[in-house]
A tleap script that builds the chain and sets N, CA, C and O, in Angstrom:
source leaprc.protein.ff14SB
mol = sequence {
  NMET LYS VAL LYS LEU PHE ASP GLU SER HIE
  GLU LEU ASP LEU GLU LYS SER ILE ASN LYS
  PHE ILE ASP GLU LYS ASP VAL GLU VAL ILE
  ASP ILE LYS PHE GLN VAL ALA ILE THR THR
  SER GLY GLU ASP GLN LEU TYR CYS PHE SER
  ALA MET ILE ILE TYR CASN
}
set mol.1.N position { -55.684 162.285 14.501 }
set mol.1.CA position { -55.831 163.601 14.456 }
set mol.1.C position { -56.132 164.154 15.675 }
set mol.1.O position { -57.014 163.636 16.361 }
set mol.2.N position { -55.464 165.244 16.099 }
set mol.2.CA position { -55.492 165.754 17.429 }
set mol.2.C position { -55.872 167.338 17.350 }
set mol.2.O position { -55.873 167.939 16.276 }
set mol.3.N position { -56.191 167.950 18.583 }
set mol.3.CA position { -56.380 169.441 18.627 }
set mol.3.C position { -55.687 169.929 19.664 }
set mol.3.O position { -55.474 169.208 20.638 }
set mol.4.N position { -55.230 171.236 19.610 }
set mol.4.CA position { -54.619 172.016 20.723 }
set mol.4.C position { -55.315 173.319 20.657 }
set mol.4.O position { -55.534 173.883 19.584 }
set mol.5.N position { -55.695 173.843 21.919 }
set mol.5.CA position { -56.370 175.196 22.066 }
set mol.5.C position { -55.337 176.117 22.619 }
set mol.5.O position { -54.469 175.679 23.374 }
set mol.6.N position { -55.385 177.235 22.316 }
set mol.6.CA position { -54.656 178.418 22.846 }
set mol.6.C position { -55.654 179.553 23.142 }
set mol.6.O position { -56.638 179.818 22.452 }
set mol.7.N position { -55.239 180.224 24.332 }
set mol.7.CA position { -56.072 181.386 24.568 }
set mol.7.C position { -55.071 182.431 25.230 }
set mol.7.O position { -54.448 182.114 26.243 }
set mol.8.N position { -54.934 183.614 24.675 }
set mol.8.CA position { -53.982 184.805 25.135 }
set mol.8.C position { -54.731 186.047 25.045 }
set mol.8.O position { -55.713 186.205 24.319 }
set mol.9.N position { -54.219 186.927 25.821 }
set mol.9.CA position { -54.934 188.341 25.890 }
set mol.9.C position { -54.281 189.284 24.984 }
set mol.9.O position { -54.747 190.416 24.855 }
set mol.10.N position { -53.201 188.896 24.322 }
set mol.10.CA position { -52.503 189.705 23.258 }
set mol.10.C position { -52.316 188.905 22.071 }
set mol.10.O position { -52.103 187.700 22.212 }
set mol.11.N position { -52.369 189.435 20.881 }
set mol.11.CA position { -52.252 188.633 19.641 }
set mol.11.C position { -50.592 188.150 19.441 }
set mol.11.O position { -50.296 187.128 18.822 }
set mol.12.N position { -49.780 188.877 19.946 }
set mol.12.CA position { -48.437 188.651 19.801 }
set mol.12.C position { -48.094 187.381 20.857 }
set mol.12.O position { -47.216 186.573 20.553 }
set mol.13.N position { -48.705 187.284 21.881 }
set mol.13.CA position { -48.565 186.128 22.823 }
set mol.13.C position { -49.064 185.079 22.091 }
set mol.13.O position { -48.343 184.089 21.974 }
set mol.14.N position { -50.307 185.090 21.498 }
set mol.14.CA position { -50.851 183.882 20.792 }
set mol.14.C position { -50.096 183.324 19.866 }
set mol.14.O position { -49.950 182.115 19.689 }
set mol.15.N position { -49.486 184.413 19.117 }
set mol.15.CA position { -48.455 183.993 18.014 }
set mol.15.C position { -47.307 183.132 18.373 }
set mol.15.O position { -46.927 182.174 17.699 }
set mol.16.N position { -46.711 183.596 19.635 }
set mol.16.CA position { -45.497 183.004 20.080 }
set mol.16.C position { -45.958 181.568 20.699 }
set mol.16.O position { -45.236 180.583 20.548 }
set mol.17.N position { -47.087 181.502 21.342 }
set mol.17.CA position { -47.454 180.294 21.762 }
set mol.17.C position { -47.689 179.286 20.691 }
set mol.17.O position { -47.254 178.149 20.869 }
set mol.18.N position { -48.292 179.564 19.661 }
set mol.18.CA position { -48.552 178.761 18.429 }
set mol.18.C position { -47.273 178.207 17.911 }
set mol.18.O position { -47.107 176.995 17.773 }
set mol.19.N position { -46.274 179.190 17.594 }
set mol.19.CA position { -45.124 178.916 17.073 }
set mol.19.C position { -44.245 178.016 17.903 }
set mol.19.O position { -43.539 177.146 17.393 }
set mol.20.N position { -44.306 178.233 19.108 }
set mol.20.CA position { -43.521 177.279 20.044 }
set mol.20.C position { -43.976 175.970 19.982 }
set mol.20.O position { -43.195 175.025 19.865 }
set mol.21.N position { -45.441 175.814 20.066 }
set mol.21.CA position { -45.805 174.409 19.990 }
set mol.21.C position { -45.595 173.647 18.771 }
set mol.21.O position { -45.403 172.432 18.729 }
set mol.22.N position { -45.650 174.537 17.666 }
set mol.22.CA position { -45.332 173.797 16.324 }
set mol.22.C position { -43.883 173.362 16.170 }
set mol.22.O position { -43.570 172.303 15.626 }
set mol.23.N position { -42.993 174.256 16.690 }
set mol.23.CA position { -41.561 173.970 16.726 }
set mol.23.C position { -41.165 172.881 17.608 }
set mol.23.O position { -40.347 172.036 17.244 }
set mol.24.N position { -41.743 172.870 18.813 }
set mol.24.CA position { -41.322 171.837 19.755 }
set mol.24.C position { -41.770 170.492 19.530 }
set mol.24.O position { -41.060 169.520 19.786 }
set mol.25.N position { -43.012 170.404 19.023 }
set mol.25.CA position { -43.760 169.206 18.749 }
set mol.25.C position { -43.473 168.667 17.296 }
set mol.25.O position { -43.714 167.505 16.968 }
set mol.26.N position { -42.961 169.573 16.496 }
set mol.26.CA position { -42.744 169.078 15.095 }
set mol.26.C position { -43.967 168.400 14.517 }
set mol.26.O position { -43.888 167.263 14.052 }
set mol.27.N position { -45.138 169.113 14.541 }
set mol.27.CA position { -46.161 168.460 14.141 }
set mol.27.C position { -46.737 168.745 12.597 }
set mol.27.O position { -46.255 169.697 11.982 }
set mol.28.N position { -47.627 168.033 12.058 }
set mol.28.CA position { -48.139 168.274 10.763 }
set mol.28.C position { -49.392 169.055 11.016 }
set mol.28.O position { -50.375 168.456 11.451 }
set mol.29.N position { -49.444 170.421 10.765 }
set mol.29.CA position { -50.702 171.073 10.963 }
set mol.29.C position { -51.541 170.924 9.728 }
set mol.29.O position { -51.091 171.014 8.586 }
set mol.30.N position { -52.943 170.661 10.076 }
set mol.30.CA position { -53.858 170.482 9.173 }
set mol.30.C position { -54.714 171.690 8.931 }
set mol.30.O position { -55.111 171.999 7.807 }
set mol.31.N position { -54.988 172.368 10.036 }
set mol.31.CA position { -55.742 173.608 10.031 }
set mol.31.C position { -55.549 174.365 11.204 }
set mol.31.O position { -55.298 173.761 12.247 }
set mol.32.N position { -55.631 175.643 11.194 }
set mol.32.CA position { -55.725 176.569 12.403 }
set mol.32.C position { -56.953 177.430 12.281 }
set mol.32.O position { -57.157 178.030 11.226 }
set mol.33.N position { -57.799 177.529 13.314 }
set mol.33.CA position { -59.039 178.212 13.469 }
set mol.33.C position { -58.695 179.464 14.477 }
set mol.33.O position { -58.245 179.235 15.600 }
set mol.34.N position { -58.896 180.588 14.085 }
set mol.34.CA position { -58.661 181.812 14.971 }
set mol.34.C position { -59.846 182.519 15.324 }
set mol.34.O position { -60.819 182.521 14.570 }
set mol.35.N position { -59.836 183.136 16.444 }
set mol.35.CA position { -60.997 183.938 16.931 }
set mol.35.C position { -60.613 184.921 17.748 }
set mol.35.O position { -59.644 184.772 18.493 }
set mol.36.N position { -61.369 186.113 17.704 }
set mol.36.CA position { -61.123 187.219 18.722 }
set mol.36.C position { -62.316 187.632 19.384 }
set mol.36.O position { -63.322 187.790 18.693 }
set mol.37.N position { -62.365 187.841 20.674 }
set mol.37.CA position { -63.700 188.215 21.432 }
set mol.37.C position { -63.163 189.424 22.112 }
set mol.37.O position { -62.011 189.487 22.540 }
set mol.38.N position { -64.089 190.438 22.202 }
set mol.38.CA position { -63.780 191.711 22.828 }
set mol.38.C position { -65.037 192.064 23.593 }
set mol.38.O position { -66.184 192.005 23.152 }
set mol.39.N position { -64.649 192.447 24.826 }
set mol.39.CA position { -65.812 193.008 25.735 }
set mol.39.C position { -65.216 194.377 26.479 }
set mol.39.O position { -64.042 194.745 26.444 }
set mol.40.N position { -66.205 194.965 27.090 }
set mol.40.CA position { -65.787 196.227 27.941 }
set mol.40.C position { -65.962 195.929 29.437 }
set mol.40.O position { -66.795 195.139 29.882 }
set mol.41.N position { -65.063 196.665 30.192 }
set mol.41.CA position { -65.249 196.645 31.549 }
set mol.41.C position { -64.942 198.074 31.916 }
set mol.41.O position { -63.821 198.577 31.841 }
set mol.42.N position { -66.160 198.748 32.362 }
set mol.42.CA position { -65.852 200.214 32.610 }
set mol.42.C position { -65.438 200.857 31.360 }
set mol.42.O position { -66.151 200.684 30.372 }
set mol.43.N position { -64.366 201.587 31.266 }
set mol.43.CA position { -63.843 202.217 30.224 }
set mol.43.C position { -62.729 201.378 29.492 }
set mol.43.O position { -62.247 201.833 28.455 }
set mol.44.N position { -62.321 200.218 29.974 }
set mol.44.CA position { -61.409 199.295 29.453 }
set mol.44.C position { -61.989 198.469 28.419 }
set mol.44.O position { -63.175 198.147 28.502 }
set mol.45.N position { -61.154 198.039 27.305 }
set mol.45.CA position { -61.639 197.059 26.350 }
set mol.45.C position { -60.834 195.740 26.661 }
set mol.45.O position { -59.604 195.778 26.658 }
set mol.46.N position { -61.396 194.782 26.882 }
set mol.46.CA position { -60.658 193.420 27.122 }
set mol.46.C position { -60.730 192.588 25.796 }
set mol.46.O position { -61.768 192.527 25.137 }
set mol.47.N position { -59.550 191.938 25.434 }
set mol.47.CA position { -59.450 191.144 24.033 }
set mol.47.C position { -59.153 189.876 24.563 }
set mol.47.O position { -58.479 189.784 25.589 }
set mol.48.N position { -59.627 188.791 23.914 }
set mol.48.CA position { -59.273 187.410 24.101 }
set mol.48.C position { -59.129 186.963 22.655 }
set mol.48.O position { -60.026 187.013 21.814 }
set mol.49.N position { -57.786 186.481 22.455 }
set mol.49.CA position { -57.412 185.875 21.190 }
set mol.49.C position { -57.158 184.449 21.389 }
set mol.49.O position { -56.364 184.090 22.259 }
set mol.50.N position { -57.818 183.552 20.595 }
set mol.50.CA position { -57.823 182.161 20.704 }
set mol.50.C position { -57.598 181.501 19.445 }
set mol.50.O position { -57.961 182.080 18.421 }
set mol.51.N position { -57.017 180.307 19.372 }
set mol.51.CA position { -56.855 179.534 18.328 }
set mol.51.C position { -56.964 177.955 18.494 }
set mol.51.O position { -56.725 177.431 19.582 }
set mol.52.N position { -57.275 177.331 17.548 }
set mol.52.CA position { -57.419 175.752 17.672 }
set mol.52.C position { -56.530 175.207 16.469 }
set mol.52.O position { -56.735 175.458 15.281 }
set mol.53.N position { -55.519 174.426 16.979 }
set mol.53.CA position { -54.779 173.742 15.739 }
set mol.53.C position { -55.170 172.363 15.668 }
set mol.53.O position { -55.252 171.646 16.665 }
set mol.54.N position { -55.424 171.966 14.435 }
set mol.54.CA position { -55.802 170.730 14.126 }
set mol.54.C position { -54.542 170.011 13.547 }
set mol.54.O position { -53.993 170.537 12.580 }
set mol.55.N position { -54.074 168.929 14.028 }
set mol.55.CA position { -52.844 168.415 13.679 }
set mol.55.C position { -52.631 166.941 13.728 }
set mol.55.O position { -53.193 166.239 14.569 }
set mol.56.N position { -51.822 166.477 12.830 }
set mol.56.CA position { -51.416 164.935 13.198 }
set mol.56.C position { -50.110 164.756 13.973 }
set mol.56.O position { -49.730 163.629 14.290 }
savepdb mol mol.pdb
quit
């Protein structure tokens, strides 16, 4: 069993990264854990979309 971590600033980028990994590696996905973190910097909101894939 192995894990792969992903971290992107936009949810569509995270989706693309995960799909690319699964397609290129042809892995058996056991589970995917997803998390969103939000913070502010002045008037801006900053997002961090991350995921961990557990696979064989």
